[in-house]
N, C-alpha and C positions, 0 to 999 in steps of 0.2 A: 126701201130705197134709200140710198145714201146720196145726198146732194152736196156738191163741193162748191163753196161760196168764197169769192174773193172780191173785196171792195164793194160789197153789197149786191153782187150779181152772181148768178149761177154760172160756173165755168165747166161743170161736168156733172153727170149723175150716173150711178151704177146700181144694179140690183143688189139686195142684201147678200146674195150668194157670191158676189164678186168682192173680195177683200182688197181694196185699193187704199193704201195709206195716203193721208193728205200730203205727205212729203213727196209723193209722185208728181205733185203739181208745183208747189212752192211752199215756203215757210209760212206765209200769211193766209193760208187756205183753212177754212173751217168746214168740218163735215157736219151736215145737218141731217139727222134721221127723219125720213118722211114716210107716210104710208105708201105702200106699193100702189101704183096706178095713179098717183098724184100727177096732174098735168103740169110738168115742169120741163122747160127747155133751156138749153144753153143761151145765155144772154138775158134771161128773165131776171127781174128783181128778186133778191133773196127772199125765200119763203119764210113765213112765220114758223119758227122751229117748234117741234114737239119737245118741250123742255124736259118732260119726264122721260121720254125715250132717249134724249141726249144724256141725261143724268145716268140712266141705266147703262148706256154704252160706255160712258166715262168710268162708271164703277167697274164694269167688266174689264176694261182696259187696265185699270189699276189693280184690280183683284188678281188678274192673271199675268201681270207684268213681272213677277218675280221679286225676290228680296235678297239682300246681302246680309249674311250672318257670319261674323268673325272672318270677313274676307272671302267667304264662300258664297257664290251665287246659287240660289235655290229657286227652281222654277215653281210657279204657283198657278199654272194652268190647271184646268179641272182634273185632268189625268194625274198630274203631279200631286195635287192635293190628296187624291186617293192613295197614291203611293206613299206619301208622307204619313198619312193616317195609318196605313197598314204597317209601315215600319215602326211607328210608335206603339201599335198594339203588340207587335213582336217584342219590342224593347221592354214593355211592361210585363209581358208574360215570361220572358227569359232575360232578366236583368244582368246576368253574368256574361251574356253573349255580346260580341261586337257585331255591328251592323255595317255591311258594305252598302254604300249608297252612292248614287250618281248625281252630283250637282251640275250646274251649267258649265262649270269649269273643270269637269272630270270627276273620277271616282274618289271617294273619301271613305275612310274607315272610322267609324264612330263608336263610342261607348253607348250603352243604352241611355245613360243620363244625357249625353249630347244629343241623341236622336229625339228624346222626349223634349228637350229644350228647343230644337229646331221645329218640332211639331207645334209647340206653344207659340213660337214666333209666327209661323205660317198661319196658324189658326187666328191669332190676334190680328194679323195683317188682313186676312179675308174678312173677319168680322168688322174691322174698322172701316173697310171699304163699304160694306153694307150699311153701317151706322151713318157714314157721311151721306150716302145716297138717301137714306131715310130723312135726315135733317134737310137735305136739299129739297126733297119731295114736299116736306112740310112747309118749307120756305116758298116753294112754287104755289102750293095751295093757298097760302096766306097772302100771296101777291108781293112778297118781299124779294123773291128771286124772279127776275123777268128776262134775263139774258143768258146766253151761252157763256159769256165771259164771267158772270157771277158763279156759274156752276164750276167752271175751270178754276176759279179762285177759292173754292171751298177747301177745307182742310183735309184733302185726300192723303192717305198714307203714302209714304215714299216707296218707290221701287228700287231705290239705291242700295 
């Protein structure tokens, strides 16, 4: 369940199968992941967040939010990660070939070396998101990270 909190009170809640961005409510809304079946109602005080679940959701958001490489937007959702990995494998197997690839801003033709470089950037972006999540989880376990704001302030990789 996703609980939407504003000024310390629940303003909405949705099941995990409903993907409703916080921006659907207002800029200062925080989404708090909660176990399904939690007794939460609109108007209730904000629940104690599951910080590890929030960190995992934040990592997924960053991991799959895309990257910009030399002015080209490259998707990093799970399907696109697989497509990049496949194109990198082809580029390594057939280095003289060019690769036609679709970025978020249209088709591009790449040399094998360019495709391999994109694969490295995408891979490092994904790995960095997981590394930050691990550091956050360790901070939560140590009692050093106790708020959603601290999780958001972690050194997440850029989607720019």
